[in-house]
A tleap script that builds the chain and sets N, CA, C and O, in Angstrom:
source leaprc.protein.ff14SB
mol = sequence {
  NMET GLN TYR ALA ARG ARG HIE THR PHE ARG
  ALA PHE TRP ILE ILE HIE LEU SER TYR PRO
  ILE TYR PHE ILE LEU MET LEU LEU HIE GLY
  ALA GLY ARG MET ILE GLN ALA PRO PHE THR
  TYR TYR PHE VAL LEU GLY PRO ILE ILE LEU
  PHE THR ILE ASP GLN LEU ILE SER VAL SER
  ARG SER LYS ILE GLU ILE PRO VAL VAL SER
  ALA GLN ILE LEU PRO SER GLY CGLN
}
set mol.1.N position { -1.445 23.449 72.483 }
set mol.1.CA position { -2.081 22.258 71.992 }
set mol.1.C position { -1.833 21.077 72.932 }
set mol.1.O position { -2.735 20.277 73.180 }
set mol.2.N position { -0.620 20.973 73.449 }
set mol.2.CA position { -0.300 19.872 74.347 }
set mol.2.C position { -1.154 19.947 75.617 }
set mol.2.O position { -1.589 18.915 76.128 }
set mol.3.N position { -1.396 21.144 76.124 }
set mol.3.CA position { -2.223 21.336 77.319 }
set mol.3.C position { -3.638 20.815 77.075 }
set mol.3.O position { -4.201 20.104 77.907 }
set mol.4.N position { -4.205 21.180 75.922 }
set mol.4.CA position { -5.567 20.738 75.595 }
set mol.4.C position { -5.621 19.224 75.421 }
set mol.4.O position { -6.572 18.586 75.872 }
set mol.5.N position { -4.624 18.646 74.780 }
set mol.5.CA position { -4.608 17.191 74.596 }
set mol.5.C position { -4.536 16.479 75.929 }
set mol.5.O position { -5.247 15.499 76.156 }
set mol.6.N position { -3.688 16.963 76.806 }
set mol.6.CA position { -3.519 16.312 78.107 }
set mol.6.C position { -4.812 16.338 78.902 }
set mol.6.O position { -5.206 15.324 79.478 }
set mol.7.N position { -5.476 17.483 78.939 }
set mol.7.CA position { -6.697 17.608 79.731 }
set mol.7.C position { -7.882 16.925 79.052 }
set mol.7.O position { -8.752 16.385 79.735 }
set mol.8.N position { -7.928 16.940 77.742 }
set mol.8.CA position { -8.997 16.240 77.039 }
set mol.8.C position { -8.859 14.743 77.261 }
set mol.8.O position { -9.853 14.054 77.494 }
set mol.9.N position { -7.637 14.237 77.192 }
set mol.9.CA position { -7.435 12.809 77.427 }
set mol.9.C position { -7.775 12.449 78.865 }
set mol.9.O position { -8.335 11.383 79.122 }
set mol.10.N position { -7.442 13.323 79.802 }
set mol.10.CA position { -7.767 13.052 81.211 }
set mol.10.C position { -9.270 12.943 81.398 }
set mol.10.O position { -9.736 12.053 82.110 }
set mol.11.N position { -10.037 13.826 80.775 }
set mol.11.CA position { -11.499 13.760 80.866 }
set mol.11.C position { -12.019 12.483 80.198 }
set mol.11.O position { -12.909 11.818 80.729 }
set mol.12.N position { -11.466 12.147 79.043 }
set mol.12.CA position { -11.836 10.910 78.352 }
set mol.12.C position { -11.566 9.704 79.243 }
set mol.12.O position { -12.410 8.814 79.343 }
set mol.13.N position { -10.411 9.660 79.889 }
set mol.13.CA position { -10.028 8.524 80.716 }
set mol.13.C position { -10.924 8.412 81.952 }
set mol.13.O position { -11.327 7.311 82.326 }
set mol.14.N position { -11.233 9.528 82.578 }
set mol.14.CA position { -12.096 9.514 83.771 }
set mol.14.C position { -13.491 9.021 83.406 }
set mol.14.O position { -14.080 8.232 84.145 }
set mol.15.N position { -14.016 9.470 82.290 }
set mol.15.CA position { -15.342 9.035 81.852 }
set mol.15.C position { -15.346 7.537 81.574 }
set mol.15.O position { -16.295 6.845 81.942 }
set mol.16.N position { -14.314 7.036 80.941 }
set mol.16.CA position { -14.269 5.615 80.619 }
set mol.16.C position { -13.969 4.745 81.831 }
set mol.16.O position { -14.293 3.558 81.827 }
set mol.17.N position { -13.366 5.301 82.853 }
set mol.17.CA position { -13.143 4.532 84.072 }
set mol.17.C position { -14.379 4.499 84.962 }
set mol.17.O position { -14.441 3.708 85.903 }
set mol.18.N position { -15.354 5.340 84.679 }
set mol.18.CA position { -16.550 5.397 85.508 }
set mol.18.C position { -17.662 4.460 85.016 }
set mol.18.O position { -18.774 4.510 85.541 }
set mol.19.N position { -17.383 3.608 84.020 }
set mol.19.CA position { -18.412 2.719 83.490 }
set mol.19.C position { -18.990 1.778 84.542 }
set mol.19.O position { -20.188 1.504 84.471 }
set mol.20.N position { -18.223 1.251 85.526 }
set mol.20.CA position { -18.862 0.367 86.514 }
set mol.20.C position { -19.943 1.086 87.320 }
set mol.20.O position { -20.974 0.496 87.644 }
set mol.21.N position { -19.710 2.344 87.638 }
set mol.21.CA position { -20.702 3.120 88.377 }
set mol.21.C position { -21.969 3.271 87.535 }
set mol.21.O position { -23.082 3.165 88.049 }
set mol.22.N position { -21.789 3.516 86.247 }
set mol.22.CA position { -22.934 3.661 85.341 }
set mol.22.C position { -23.768 2.382 85.308 }
set mol.22.O position { -24.993 2.437 85.414 }
set mol.23.N position { -23.112 1.236 85.162 }
set mol.23.CA position { -23.851 -0.024 85.102 }
set mol.23.C position { -24.550 -0.337 86.421 }
set mol.23.O position { -25.687 -0.808 86.419 }
set mol.24.N position { -23.892 -0.083 87.531 }
set mol.24.CA position { -24.509 -0.331 88.840 }
set mol.24.C position { -25.735 0.549 89.026 }
set mol.24.O position { -26.786 0.073 89.454 }
set mol.25.N position { -25.604 1.830 88.706 }
set mol.25.CA position { -26.744 2.738 88.842 }
set mol.25.C position { -27.881 2.361 87.896 }
set mol.25.O position { -29.052 2.492 88.253 }
set mol.26.N position { -27.544 1.895 86.694 }
set mol.26.CA position { -28.585 1.493 85.768 }
set mol.26.C position { -29.329 0.261 86.273 }
set mol.26.O position { -30.550 0.174 86.138 }
set mol.27.N position { -28.602 -0.691 86.854 }
set mol.27.CA position { -29.255 -1.871 87.422 }
set mol.27.C position { -30.136 -1.499 88.612 }
set mol.27.O position { -31.246 -2.014 88.752 }
set mol.28.N position { -29.646 -0.613 89.461 }
set mol.28.CA position { -30.446 -0.183 90.610 }
set mol.28.C position { -31.684 0.581 90.166 }
set mol.28.O position { -32.758 0.444 90.752 }
set mol.29.N position { -31.520 1.383 89.125 }
set mol.29.CA position { -32.649 2.153 88.616 }
set mol.29.C position { -33.743 1.226 88.088 }
set mol.29.O position { -34.927 1.484 88.305 }
set mol.30.N position { -33.364 0.164 87.407 }
set mol.30.CA position { -34.344 -0.754 86.841 }
set mol.30.C position { -34.915 -1.728 87.850 }
set mol.30.O position { -35.900 -2.404 87.555 }
set mol.31.N position { -34.322 -1.823 89.042 }
set mol.31.CA position { -34.768 -2.799 90.029 }
set mol.31.C position { -35.905 -2.279 90.902 }
set mol.31.O position { -36.338 -2.978 91.818 }
set mol.32.N position { -36.394 -1.079 90.643 }
set mol.32.CA position { -37.425 -0.484 91.479 }
set mol.32.C position { -38.796 -1.111 91.331 }
set mol.32.O position { -39.570 -1.120 92.289 }
set mol.33.N position { -39.118 -1.633 90.168 }
set mol.33.CA position { -40.427 -2.242 89.869 }
set mol.33.C position { -41.598 -1.297 90.156 }
set mol.33.O position { -42.655 -1.733 90.614 }
set mol.34.N position { -41.409 -0.037 89.892 }
set mol.34.CA position { -42.482 0.917 90.168 }
set mol.34.C position { -43.604 0.812 89.129 }
set mol.34.O position { -44.781 0.892 89.480 }
set mol.35.N position { -43.253 0.637 87.883 }
set mol.35.CA position { -44.265 0.607 86.824 }
set mol.35.C position { -44.415 -0.786 86.239 }
set mol.35.O position { -45.531 -1.242 85.989 }
set mol.36.N position { -43.303 -1.458 86.020 }
set mol.36.CA position { -43.333 -2.787 85.407 }
set mol.36.C position { -42.159 -3.607 85.929 }
set mol.36.O position { -41.288 -3.095 86.632 }
set mol.37.N position { -42.152 -4.863 85.580 }
set mol.37.CA position { -41.046 -5.737 85.985 }
set mol.37.C position { -39.758 -5.231 85.333 }
set mol.37.O position { -39.781 -4.783 84.187 }
set mol.38.N position { -38.648 -5.300 86.045 }
set mol.38.CA position { -37.403 -4.769 85.476 }
set mol.38.C position { -36.913 -5.599 84.297 }
set mol.38.O position { -36.900 -6.829 84.350 }
set mol.39.N position { -36.512 -4.913 83.240 }
set mol.39.CA position { -35.910 -5.603 82.102 }
set mol.39.C position { -34.605 -4.925 81.711 }
set mol.39.O position { -34.122 -5.082 80.590 }
set mol.40.N position { -34.041 -4.168 82.650 }
set mol.40.CA position { -32.755 -3.504 82.428 }
set mol.40.C position { -31.665 -4.521 82.149 }
set mol.40.O position { -30.711 -4.237 81.425 }
set mol.41.N position { -31.807 -5.704 82.721 }
set mol.41.CA position { -30.786 -6.736 82.564 }
set mol.41.C position { -30.592 -7.124 81.101 }
set mol.41.O position { -29.495 -7.516 80.705 }
set mol.42.N position { -31.640 -7.020 80.302 }
set mol.42.CA position { -31.513 -7.338 78.883 }
set mol.42.C position { -30.555 -6.370 78.186 }
set mol.42.O position { -29.830 -6.758 77.269 }
set mol.43.N position { -30.555 -5.119 78.621 }
set mol.43.CA position { -29.703 -4.115 77.997 }
set mol.43.C position { -28.280 -4.151 78.542 }
set mol.43.O position { -27.346 -3.722 77.865 }
set mol.44.N position { -28.109 -4.652 79.744 }
set mol.44.CA position { -26.813 -4.637 80.407 }
set mol.44.C position { -26.034 -5.926 80.159 }
set mol.44.O position { -24.804 -5.903 80.112 }
set mol.45.N position { -26.716 -7.019 80.003 }
set mol.45.CA position { -26.055 -8.314 79.915 }
set mol.45.C position { -25.123 -8.423 78.703 }
set mol.45.O position { -24.002 -8.911 78.844 }
set mol.46.N position { -25.548 -7.993 77.543 }
set mol.46.CA position { -24.708 -8.062 76.340 }
set mol.46.C position { -23.417 -7.274 76.466 }
set mol.46.O position { -22.340 -7.831 76.250 }
set mol.47.N position { -23.493 -5.980 76.812 }
set mol.47.CA position { -22.252 -5.214 76.973 }
set mol.47.C position { -21.339 -5.760 78.065 }
set mol.47.O position { -20.118 -5.708 77.917 }
set mol.48.N position { -21.893 -6.278 79.151 }
set mol.48.CA position { -21.050 -6.833 80.213 }
set mol.48.C position { -20.325 -8.080 79.719 }
set mol.48.O position { -19.147 -8.268 80.026 }
set mol.49.N position { -21.001 -8.927 78.966 }
set mol.49.CA position { -20.357 -10.119 78.422 }
set mol.49.C position { -19.252 -9.732 77.441 }
set mol.49.O position { -18.153 -10.283 77.494 }
set mol.50.N position { -19.542 -8.782 76.542 }
set mol.50.CA position { -18.522 -8.330 75.591 }
set mol.50.C position { -17.331 -7.694 76.302 }
set mol.50.O position { -16.184 -7.934 75.925 }
set mol.51.N position { -17.593 -6.891 77.319 }
set mol.51.CA position { -16.519 -6.253 78.060 }
set mol.51.C position { -15.666 -7.293 78.775 }
set mol.51.O position { -14.441 -7.181 78.788 }
set mol.52.N position { -16.294 -8.300 79.367 }
set mol.52.CA position { -15.549 -9.352 80.066 }
set mol.52.C position { -14.666 -10.121 79.095 }
set mol.52.O position { -13.512 -10.414 79.407 }
set mol.53.N position { -15.191 -10.449 77.927 }
set mol.53.CA position { -14.383 -11.145 76.922 }
set mol.53.C position { -13.211 -10.269 76.486 }
set mol.53.O position { -12.090 -10.758 76.351 }
set mol.54.N position { -13.463 -8.985 76.266 }
set mol.54.CA position { -12.408 -8.055 75.875 }
set mol.54.C position { -11.320 -7.959 76.947 }
set mol.54.O position { -10.132 -7.941 76.627 }
set mol.55.N position { -11.722 -7.897 78.209 }
set mol.55.CA position { -10.745 -7.818 79.295 }
set mol.55.C position { -9.929 -9.095 79.402 }
set mol.55.O position { -8.725 -9.037 79.654 }
set mol.56.N position { -10.564 -10.249 79.214 }
set mol.56.CA position { -9.828 -11.511 79.262 }
set mol.56.C position { -8.811 -11.598 78.129 }
set mol.56.O position { -7.695 -12.075 78.333 }
set mol.57.N position { -9.183 -11.146 76.952 }
set mol.57.CA position { -8.246 -11.130 75.828 }
set mol.57.C position { -7.104 -10.154 76.111 }
set mol.57.O position { -5.944 -10.467 75.839 }
set mol.58.N position { -7.418 -8.980 76.652 }
set mol.58.CA position { -6.380 -7.997 76.967 }
set mol.58.C position { -5.403 -8.525 78.010 }
set mol.58.O position { -4.194 -8.333 77.881 }
set mol.59.N position { -5.911 -9.180 79.027 }
set mol.59.CA position { -5.039 -9.729 80.073 }
set mol.59.C position { -4.148 -10.818 79.494 }
set mol.59.O position { -2.964 -10.892 79.822 }
set mol.60.N position { -4.710 -11.668 78.631 }
set mol.60.CA position { -3.900 -12.746 78.059 }
set mol.60.C position { -2.826 -12.207 77.124 }
set mol.60.O position { -1.747 -12.792 77.026 }
set mol.61.N position { -3.101 -11.108 76.437 }
set mol.61.CA position { -2.115 -10.527 75.514 }
set mol.61.C position { -1.067 -9.691 76.236 }
set mol.61.O position { 0.033 -9.509 75.715 }
set mol.62.N position { -1.376 -9.187 77.405 }
set mol.62.CA position { -0.425 -8.333 78.108 }
set mol.62.C position { 0.752 -9.126 78.666 }
set mol.62.O position { 1.760 -8.534 79.053 }
set mol.63.N position { 0.646 -10.433 78.716 }
set mol.63.CA position { 1.722 -11.264 79.254 }
set mol.63.C position { 2.719 -11.689 78.186 }
set mol.63.O position { 3.730 -12.316 78.502 }
set mol.64.N position { 2.452 -11.361 76.939 }
set mol.64.CA position { 3.352 -11.725 75.847 }
set mol.64.C position { 4.430 -10.649 75.725 }
set mol.64.O position { 4.122 -9.467 75.571 }
set mol.65.N position { 5.683 -11.062 75.795 }
set mol.65.CA position { 6.783 -10.114 75.657 }
set mol.65.C position { 7.193 -10.044 74.197 }
set mol.65.O position { 7.462 -11.068 73.568 }
set mol.66.N position { 7.238 -8.835 73.664 }
set mol.66.CA position { 7.581 -8.627 72.264 }
set mol.66.C position { 8.944 -7.933 72.209 }
set mol.66.O position { 9.086 -6.820 72.716 }
set mol.67.N position { 9.932 -8.562 71.612 }
set mol.67.CA position { 11.258 -7.944 71.547 }
set mol.67.C position { 11.295 -6.813 70.517 }
set mol.67.O position { 10.616 -6.875 69.492 }
set mol.68.N position { 12.083 -5.795 70.797 }
set mol.68.CA position { 12.278 -4.682 69.869 }
set mol.68.C position { 13.419 -5.062 68.942 }
set mol.68.O position { 14.540 -5.291 69.396 }
set mol.69.N position { 13.143 -5.129 67.655 }
set mol.69.CA position { 14.153 -5.537 66.675 }
set mol.69.C position { 15.019 -4.350 66.282 }
set mol.69.O position { 16.245 -4.453 66.233 }
set mol.70.N position { 14.372 -3.220 66.002 }
set mol.70.CA position { 15.124 -2.015 65.650 }
set mol.70.C position { 14.275 -0.794 65.944 }
set mol.70.O position { 13.050 -0.873 66.035 }
set mol.71.N position { 14.950 0.335 66.091 }
set mol.71.CA position { 14.267 1.596 66.344 }
set mol.71.C position { 15.087 2.720 65.731 }
set mol.71.O position { 16.315 2.639 65.678 }
set mol.72.N position { 14.419 3.759 65.270 }
set mol.72.CA position { 15.122 4.920 64.747 }
set mol.72.C position { 14.312 6.165 65.058 }
set mol.72.O position { 13.081 6.136 65.098 }
set mol.73.N position { 15.017 7.240 65.274 }
set mol.73.CA position { 14.380 8.524 65.591 }
set mol.73.C position { 14.015 9.204 64.276 }
set mol.73.O position { 14.862 9.391 63.403 }
set mol.74.N position { 12.742 9.571 64.148 }
set mol.74.CA position { 12.255 10.237 62.953 }
set mol.74.C position { 12.114 11.727 63.213 }
set mol.74.O position { 11.918 12.132 64.359 }
set mol.75.N position { 12.210 12.550 62.181 }
set mol.75.CA position { 12.046 13.996 62.375 }
set mol.75.C position { 10.607 14.308 62.787 }
set mol.75.O position { 9.658 13.713 62.276 }
set mol.76.N position { 10.463 15.248 63.716 }
set mol.76.CA position { 9.147 15.570 64.238 }
set mol.76.C position { 8.458 16.693 63.477 }
set mol.76.O position { 7.243 16.848 63.593 }
set mol.77.N position { 9.186 17.468 62.715 }
set mol.77.CA position { 8.586 18.552 61.944 }
set mol.77.C position { 8.274 19.782 62.765 }
set mol.77.O position { 7.478 20.617 62.336 }
set mol.78.N position { 8.874 19.919 63.930 }
set mol.78.CA position { 8.614 21.100 64.775 }
set mol.78.C position { 9.717 22.098 64.647 }
set mol.78.O position { 9.672 23.152 65.282 }
savepdb mol mol.pdb
quit
């Protein structure tokens, strides 16, 4: 089970790290003007703004140091 979790998470992480490539390719695809004026920007602008806001919030929260008050080892059931 641990092997499957590790490799599944690795695939999940690689896919989520490839989002900039997806957005760049989508913008390039819509910039061709072969059939009509490009309107890909309407679909990309909202998610990019939300992602930028999310990243700014994440960066601002990562600088806060949270002290550990207490910790205890719990049984794992294995």
